N, C-alpha and C positions, 0 to 999 in steps of 0.2 A: 673442451667444448660438449655438451649435453649431447650424447646418444654417440658421440665418437668412441674408438677404442684406442686407448694409451699405446704405443710402439714398445715391442721388446726385442732386445737382443737375444738370439739364439744363445744355449748355454757354452759357456767356455773347455768343458770337460771334452776330451775327443771320444772318451767313452760313452757318455750320454748323448753326443750328436751322433755316434756311431749307431745306438740304438734306435733313435726318433728316427733316421734314415730308415733303417731297417724295418721300422713298424709302418712308417710311410709307404715304403715299396710293398711292405705285404699285403696291407688293407687295400690299396690301389689295384694292385693284381688280382686282389679276391673278388673287388666290384667289378674290375674288366670284364673276367669271364662270364659274371651272373649277367651283367646287362649285354654283353655282347649275345648271348643265347637269344634276348627277347628280339632281336632284330635279322639274325642271322638264320635261323631256322624258318621263319617266314619264306624266305625266297626259294628253298627247298622243297616246299609242301606240294608242287607237281608233280616234280620226279619222285617224290616218297610215294605218293598215290601212284604212280604206274610201276614203280617197283614192288611193292609190297602189297598190290591190290586192295587199298583202301577204297571204301565206296563213299560217295560225296558228303553223306551224313555221318561218317564216321571220321574223316579226315581233319576236320576243324580240332577234333581231340589231341591231337600231335601238338595241338599248344593249349587246349583246355586243360588236357592233364597237368601238366606243368603248372599253370597259371592257380589251378585250384589248390593244389597241394602248398603250391607256393606262399599264395593269400593267406592261407587256413593256419598256417604252421609258423608266422613270422612272428608273433608276438611269444609263442613259446620258444623259439630261437632266442628272441632277444633276453628272455627271462632266463635262458639257459646258460648263456655268455656271463649273467651275475652269479648264476649258482655254483656252476663247474669250472667256471673261469675262462677267460677268454683264448688262452693256447691251446686247451683242449677243445673247443668248441670251433675254433679256426682249424684244427687238425681234423674234427670229426667231420664238417660240414663240408670241408673241400674233399676228404676221402670218401663221402657220400656220392658228391655233386659229379667226380671225376670218373668213380666206377661206374656212375649211371650213364653218363655221355659215351664211354666205352661200349657199353651194353646197347646204347639206343644206335650207335654205328655198326655194331655187329648184328643187329638185329634183322629177323628172317620172316617174321610173320607181323600183323597189325597189333596182335595182342603183345607180342613181346615190347615191341615199339613203346606202345602205350603205358605199360607199366615201368619201364625204365625210366619214361619222361616223370612219369609221378614221384619217382625215387628220387629222382635229379630235382624236382622241385621241391622236395622235403630236404635236401641237402643245399639248394639255394637259400632256403628259409632259416637254416642253421647258421648258413656263412655269411648272408649279406649285414643281418646287425652287429654282427662281430667285426666286421672292416669298419664301420661306423665306430663302434664301442670302443676300438683299439686306439682311434685318433683321439676321441673325447675325454678318456681316460690317460693319455700320454701328453698330449698338449693343452695343459691347463690354463694358460695364459691366453686371454681373448684374442689376442691380435695374431699369436702364433696359429691360435686354432683356426681361427677366419682363413689364414693364408693356407693351411694343411687343408681344410676342408675344401677350399677353391680349387685346389691341384685334384684332390680326390674326386670334386664333381668333373674335373676336365677330363680325367681318365675316363670316369662313365659315360661322357659326353662321345668321347672318341671310339669308345665300345660300341654306342649305338650307333654312332655315324658309319663306323667302318661294316658294320656286319651285312648290310645288303650287298656291298662293294664285295668285300670278301668271300661272302656268300655265293655270288654271280660268277667270282672268277674259279671257286672250288669245284663250283657243281660243273663246270664247262670244261675244267681241266682234268678233275678228278675223279669226279661223281659226287653224289650226295653224301654219302656215309661221312665224308671229311669234313663236314660241315659241324659233325659231332667231334671227329677225331682230333680237329686242329688244336683243341686246346688241352688235351690229355696231358701233353710234355708238360704245359706250364702248370697246369694242377698238380703232377708230381713234383716239379721244383718247388712250388710253394708249400707244400708240405715238409718234403727235405729240409726247407731253410728254417719253416716254423719249428720244427721238431729239435733243431741243433740250437737256435738262436734266442727264440723267446723264452723267457723263464716262467718257472711255473709260478700261477696266482696264488699267492698264500691270503687265508682269510683269517681274522683275527674271530675266534670264538668259535658254536657250532656252524656249521654249513646251514643255510636254509633249506627247509624240504621245497619240492617241486610241488605244485598246486596241480595234482593230475585232474581232479575234477575241473578246476578253472581253465586247465589247458583242453579238454575234451569241448567243453560249454564253448571257450573262444574259437576252436577251430571249427567246428561242427557249424558255429553261426556264421561265422565269416566265411565258409567254403560255400552254405547256403545261400545266403547276399551275392557272392560273387556269382555263383552258379546261375542263380534267378538273373542276375544281369547281362550275363553272356548269352543266355539263351534267349532272351526279350527280342533281341534282333532279328532272331530267327522265328519264333513261335509267337513274338508279339507279347506286348504288355499285359494285355488282362487274359493270356492263356491261365488254366489251372494249374500247368506244370510252374509257370514263373511267377503266380501268385502264390502257389504253395510254398515253393524254394524260397523267394523272399519273405513269407510272414514266417516260416518256419525258423530261418535265420534270425529274423527279426525278436522272434522269440527267445530263443536261445540265448543272443546276446542282450536281451533285457533280464532274463535268470540269472546271466554273469555279473549284472552290476550288485545286486544284493549279496550273491555268494561272495565277491570280492570284499565288498564293504563290511559285512558282519561274520560271515561263517567261514573263510578260509584263515587259517592262521596265519601262514605265509603267502599271501594272495599272488597270483599270476602277475595282476595287475595292479600296484599300489596306487588306488584312485586318489592320495594325496598328492602325487605328482603334476595332477591336473590343477593344483591351487597355487601353482608357479605361473603367473600372468602370462611369461614369455612361453611356458609350453605349449599352453591351452591354446593360446592365441596362434603359434606358430604352425600347430597341427590344423588348424581352422584353415589358415592361409594357404598350409601345404594343399590341404583338399581343393579348393576352389582353384590354386592354380594348376593343380593335376587334371581337373575335369577338363580345363581348356587344352593342356599341353600333351599330355601321353597319346592323344591319339592323332594328332597333327603330321607324322612321320608315315602312318599311313594313309591318311585321307590326300596328301599330296604326292605319295605315291599311286594311288588307285587314280587322282586326277590327270596326271601325267599317262599313265595304262588307257584308262577308260575314254579319255577327252583327246588325247594326243595320239594315243595307239604306239606308245613306246613300249618296247621290250622290258621285262623286269630288270635285266642286267642295266639297259640304260636308264632306266628309271631310277636304281641304284646309285648312279654315277652321276644322273642329275639331281640328287638330293646332297652330292657332296656340300656346295655352296652354302647348303643350312647346317650341315655337320661341322664344316669348319666354323661358321660362325657361331655355334653351340660352343665348341671348345674354345674359342677365342673369348666368348662370354664368361664360361664357367673359370678360365684362366684370371681375368679381370676381376671377377668376383670377389676374391680373398682381399686385395688391396682397397677396393670399394667399400666393402663392408668394414672395414679398419678406417676408413675416412670418413664414411658417413655415419656409421652404426647400422645395425640392422636393421631397424624399422625404416629408414630413410631408402636405404639401399635396397630393401625390399619392395618399396612403393614405386620408387623410381626405374627397376628391373622391370617389374610387373606391368607398368605403362608402357613401356617401350614394347613388351611382347604383345600387349593388346593393340598397340598402333602397329605393329608388323602383320597382325593376325587380320586388320582392316584392310591392310593394303593387301596381302593375297586374296582377299572377298573381293576387292574393289578391280584387281588387275586379271585375275584369272577367269578363262573364258575359252569358246570353242577357239578363237583365234588370239587367244590371251598371250601375250609375250611371256617368253621362257625368263628372260633376264629382269623384266619389272617384277614378274609373280615370285619364282623363286630365289633368285641371285638377291636382287634389292629387298622385297618385302619378306620372304622367307629368311635372308639374311638376320632382318631386324629382328624377326619373330625367334629366330635361333639364339642370338645373341642376347635377348631380353629375358627369353623363358627360362634358359640355360643357367645364366648369370645369378637370377633371382633363388637356385637350390640352395646356394651356399649362405645366404642372410637368413634366409626361412630355416636353414639346419642350425646355423648358430642359433637361433632363439629358441628353438623348439628342443635344443639341447642344453641350455644354459640353466645354470644353478641347480642341476640335478645332483643329487647325493652320491657319492663314489660308487656305493653297493647297486645303483638302478640307472649306470651308464648303457647297460644292454637295453633295460626295460626301454628308457627313453628312444633307443635306437629303434628297438621293436616294432613300438607304437609308430615314430614316423614313417618307417618302410612300409607298415601295415596302412597307413592312412595313404600313401603316396602310392601303393600296389591297387588297393581299393578305388581310389578316384581313376587311376587309369582305365581300370574295367567299366567304371560308371561312366566314365565319360565317352570312350569308345561306343559303349551302347546306346548313349544320349545321342552323340553326335552322328552315328551310322543310322538312327532313327530318323533325326531330323532332316537328314541328307535324303534318306529316301524319301520320306512325306514331302519334302520340299521338291524332290524329282518327279514325284507323281502329280502334286499337285500343277506343276509347269506343264506337263505332259496334257492333263484334262485342259488346261485353258489354252493350249495350241495343238489341237487335234491331227492338224497336217504336219507336227513335227518329230515324228517317226516314235513317239511313247517315252516313258520313263527310262529306256537303256538307250536313247538318242544321245549323242555327243552334247547337244545345249541342253537338255534335261538334266543330265549328269554333272554339268556345270553349274548349272543353277544350284542343283542337289548341294555342291561341296561349297558355294557362295554361302548360304545358308548355314552351312554346319560352320565354317571358318568364323561367320560373324558372332555365332555361338561363343565359339571359341572365344573371340574377342571380349565378348562378355563376362565370361568365367576369369578371365585373368584380370581384367579391369576391377569385377567385384573382389578378388585378390588385395590388389593394390589398395581398395577402400578399406576391406575389414583389418589390413596391415597398418593403415594409418589410424583407423579409430582406435585397435585394441591391444598393438605391440607395443610394449613399455619403450622409452626412449633407450634405456638403457637395458639391453637384451639379458643382462644377467641379474637382474630383481626377480 
């Protein structure tokens, strides 16, 4: 049937099966430690502020320093996997990431922690693309690749969902430093296994040169755009700082395009990859999907804390039904992609996610039911949006030449990270504006920080999320090829 992926049996050779299981374990473990960091650190910020003496203005940089380095270096990390080999970059990325996490846990000043967080972001940018590149290079059969990517996504969903809960438990039982120490042993184990078991990647002919000019343009341009987006929620979209950062980043990325097309001998981003319809459409769909999805855990946590006055730990535990639904969706995504094909699976999953966001917006409120808002509607958006990642990833990495697997992974991860930063800024702005508008229309309601105003703001934000994910479904239906390998 058109759009479906033929079933394939695993290889009979025990040595091949063992190597594939090993690659799968390393890729999933590497993705887990990177994604866990995104949620586990956020719950520790109040304790970090009290212990190290961060000011309110500098505390967000515990997250921002990591995010800027991570987003800015993802394209370089993906290209490095192609140039230097996946084994080398897995070891290098995990080593930098693990040592930096250890330094974060040992930090005694704000400056030491911020530097360590930036270094950790650089390590994550080298590590995350190679975890995806390992899978796409190892599992070449479309059906098996879809199933493996579903498992990889499920492990990532488990990391994202377990972060707030694990962070709350560690902070209460052992202190904030263990939020950083907890994955250090796992990182060391991953390096030992990878060094012993992964073969060195042999390349035919001379090794490509790394495009350092392109790397500098891409890193500075992406960092400028992401910084501007992050600062917009604080300084306002019209502030000189935000406008200057966004404009500067856009100019640098604009210069990057002719550099890659005409001037670079071995370009950082081979623009020909975007001639593949599946790759270009998959990245556009991923951007729209990420706009609506990535801010949702933060918005839902803030709703439970600000409107219902739950503690951070209780809010983290309250998010568990969504996390479980995300894990289930990611697990179901592989077989669903095999059965329906990447395009139809993407459309179906995004529509389910959009319906869930509409449900959250409809049910939340000052007296909103936790069961209807989080368990039912939140479970639906968690299942749908998490399941969508696998068919989108299948599309965005299909038909890519063997020497560009890392590049495809780096581009996709860059799009994911950038869409998350843009989505959080846009949805936060929409929520704050809606809360202010509600407060102005209800003078006796207690102002924009009153529970009713905040609930109205979150309602608008989730409706915007629903629109973004529904737009992803529409674009997928119109632009993705029926056969994602075309």
